[in-house]
C-alpha positions in Angstrom: 52.8 94.8 18.8 51.4 97.6 21.0 53.8 100.0 22.7 53.8 99.4 26.4 54.9 102.5 28.4 53.6 101.5 31.8 52.5 98.1 33.1 51.0 96.9 36.3 47.9 95.7 38.0 45.6 98.2 36.3 46.2 96.9 32.8 45.3 99.3 30.0 44.4 102.0 32.5 48.1 102.3 33.4 48.8 103.7 30.0 45.9 106.2 30.3 47.1 107.3 33.7 50.8 107.5 32.7 50.1 109.4 29.5 47.7 111.8 31.2 50.3 112.6 33.8 52.8 113.3 31.1 50.4 115.6 29.2 49.5 117.5 32.4 53.3 117.9 33.2 54.1 119.1 29.7 51.1 121.5 29.8 52.3 123.0 33.1 55.8 123.4 31.7 54.4 125.1 28.6 52.3 127.5 30.6 55.3 128.3 32.9 57.5 129.0 29.8 54.9 131.3 28.2 54.5 133.2 31.5 58.2 133.6 31.9 58.5 135.0 28.4 56.0 137.7 29.2 57.9 138.9 32.3 60.0 142.0 31.9 63.7 141.3 31.9 65.4 142.2 35.1 68.6 144.2 35.1 71.5 142.5 36.7 73.6 144.9 38.7 77.4 144.8 38.6 79.1 143.9 41.9 80.1 146.9 43.9 83.9 147.3 43.3 84.4 149.7 46.2 84.2 146.8 48.6 86.9 144.9 46.9 87.3 141.1 46.4 87.6 140.4 50.1 84.0 141.2 50.7 83.0 138.4 48.4 85.0 135.8 50.4 84.5 134.2 53.7 87.3 132.9 55.9 87.1 129.1 56.5 87.6 127.8 60.0 
């Protein structure tokens, strides 16, 4: 029994289109992940404590 991932009016071409889209998506995600691993890590700066906690809050109307 063949595994049917996609089905429609195109017949067996549905499977080829569906799987090729999945392969392209996974390749793009892999390239994105590799590029993100090569970026230098950014330093996160601590919040300025001289402003106090009130500077971080907004009054609701």
